[in-house]
N, C-alpha and C positions, 0 to 999 in steps of 0.2 A: 511130572504133573505141571510144574511151572511152565515148561516149554509148550505143552498143549494149551495151557491157559493163554499164553502169549499169542498163539496161533488163532485161538477163538476170538480174542479181543481185537487182534489185527484185522481179521475178516469182517467182524461186525462194524468196524470203522471204515475200512477201505471200500467195501462193496457199495454202500449207499453214497459215500463221497465220490466214488468213481462215476456212478450214474448221474449224480447231480452236476459234476463238472463236465461230463461228456455232453450233456444237454446244453450247458452253458457254452461250451466250445462250438457246438453246432450252430448256435444262435450267433455267436461272435463271427464265425466264418461266413455264415449266410448274410449277415448284415454288414460285413466288412468292418467290424469293430476291432478292438484290441484283442488279438487272438493269442497273446502270450500269457495272460493272467491265469486261465484255467490250467494249462500244462504246468506252470510253476507251482501252483497250489497242489496239484496232483502229485508231482514229484516229491514235494515236501511231506505230503501225507504218507506216501509209500516209505520214505526214509524213517518217518516217525514209527510206523508199524514195524519196520525191520530193526529199529533201535540203532540206526546209523546216524552219528553226529558228524556234521560237516564243518571243517575249519578252513576258512578262505584266507589266502595270502595274495595280496594284490587285487587287481580289478580287471574285468574284461575291457579291452581297448575300446576307446570311443571312435577311433577311425573306422571308416567304411569305404569300400567293401572289406569284410573281415572273414578270414578263414582261420578257424581254430584247429591246431594240430595237437592232439593229445595222445598219450600212451593209453593202453586199453587193458584193464584187469578183469572186469566183470560186467555183466549186464547192468549192475547197479551204478556203473559210471554214468550212464544216461541220466539217472535220477539225481546223482550228485551234481553234475554240471547243470542240468535243467532246473535245479533248486536255487542256483545262485546267479543264473544269467538267462536272458531271453535268447534262445538259440534254436536253430533247426539242425537236425541230425542227419547224417549219412549212415545207412544201415544196410546189411546184406539182404539181398532180394528175398531169401526164404523167410525172413522175419515177417514179411507182408502177409503170409498165409498162416501165421501162428494164431491160434484162437485167442481172442480178447486183445492180446498185446499188439498183434498186427493191425487190428481195427483201430485201436487207440493211437498207434503210431501214424496211421494214415491221416487221422484227424489233426495230428500235430504237424502235419505236412512234412513228414520224414521223407528223405530222398532215398529210394531203394536202388542199390547197384549190384551188378553181378561181376564180382572181381575176376572170376575165372574166365569169363568170356571177353577176351581182349578186343574182339572185333567191335564190341559195343562200348568200349572205353571212351571213344570220342563223343558219342551221344550222351553218355552218362556225365562226362565232364561238362558238356554243354548245358545240361539241366542244372548242375551245380553252379556253373557260371551265371546262368540266368537268375538264380536265387541270390547270388552275391550281388549282381547288378541291381537287384531290387532293394538292396540295402540291408539284407538279413545277415546276421552272423551265423555261419555254417560250421558245424563241428565235424572234423574228419579224424578218424582213427587210422593213421597211415600204416600201422604195423600190419593191418589186414586181419588180425586175429587177437585173441586175448592171451595173456600170459600170467605167470604166478605172482606178479606184483613186485618181484625182486629185481627185475631186469627189463631192458627194452630191446626189442628186435629192430633191425634196420627199417627205416621208413620207406615205403613204396612211393615212388614219385608220380605215378600215372595220374591220379586225380588232382594233383597240384596243378595240372594243366588247365583246370577250370579257372584258375586265376588269370591265365592268358586270355581265355575267352571272355571273362568279365571285362578286362581292359579293352579287348577288341570291340566290345559293344559301345564304347565311347562314353560310358558313364563316369569313368575315373581313369586317371593316369597311373594309379598304383592300386594294388590289392595288398592288404596287410595280413600277414600270416603270424598269428600269435601262438607261441608254444605254451602248452599247459601240461603240468605234471600232476597226476593223481596218485597219492600215496596212502595206502591203508596202514595205519601206524599203531593202533591200540585195540586190544580185545579185553573187555571188562576192566578197562582202566589200566591194564598192564601192557608194556611195550610188546609189540608183535616181533617175533623172530622170523627168520626165513621160512621155517616150517609152518608156523602158525598163520603166516600171511596167506597160505593156500586156502584157509577157511573162507576168506573173503573172495578169492579168485574163482572164476568160472571158466575152466579150460578143458581141453581134451574132449572126451566123450560124455562128460557129465551133463545130464539132462536138466532142464530148467526147474521143473516142479520139485524134485528132491533138494535142489540147491535153495530154492525159495523157502522150503520147509525148514531146512537146517538154519538158515539165517533168522527166520522168525522165532525158532525155538531158542537160539543162542542169544541174539541181540547184542547190544552194547559194543558196537564197533566205531572207532574214530577214523575218519578219513580226512586227509588234507588235500586242498586244491591250490596249486601254485600257478598264478598267471605270470608269464614272463613278458619281456619287452617284445613288441611285434617286429617282425622282419619285413622290410619293404620288398614287394615283388613288382618291379617296374616293367614297363613295356620293353619287350625284347629280353626279359630276364630268363634265366635258366632254371627250369623247374627242379632239376636234379640237385642243383646247388642249393636252392631254397629248402628243399626237403632235407638235405643233409644238415643244413644250419639249424633247422627246426629240431631235428633229431638230436643234435649235439646239445642244444639248450634244454630240451626236455630231459635228456639223460642227466645232465648236470644238476637240474633241480630235483630230480627223483633221488639221486644219490645223496644230495644234501639233506633232503627230508628224511630219508630212511636212516641216515647216520647221525642225525641230530640227537643230543642227549635228552633223555626223557625222565 
């Protein structure tokens, strides 16, 4: 009964807030005002409804152009990062056609990519490079998929090539790649074990609506966001080497977060 009550309250708050902030975002984009305010408020509203508490360690880097490389556990990672920093996201192309979510993502100026179509990787990296050159912080989930939150898969280096294109535009001599680790650590105030962490993760064939429902019913999740020191990507730099360095740093931060005494 409590779970259904949480769902009802969440919807009663989220639906009108979403409509109000969507209108606000349309106005901001149309008049070229600050387009980061509405998305951040929306992300925080969703997290409140889900009962997810965010604990931030470190800060988003001030240097620009900035590419953020983060591990990926769930669709909630987007809300988690969007609630603490003004960023643009890179998402899989099929998300653009999702009801409601795809529409909202487009208004947040999400960059949609088709990872499986390697022939388009150059054009997709070019779009990311343009966004970086405009001074926006762009979030990349280089694993290419989500996992159970207990480990990190090797980072794919293809879209790191966008840093080279941003440098080639002449806007800057360096692109900064900031490693970020997202760690889901507590459920109802109790430390999450490896098995419990799957409650927060969104992997495999799990569809979105049942996962949203489960999170709304359960609530009370703590997640940590660890911002690491940026890696400089200089003109002539090797994208594979930078991807590997970012992966190493994210893995180190994730291990430290999950093994910390609680």
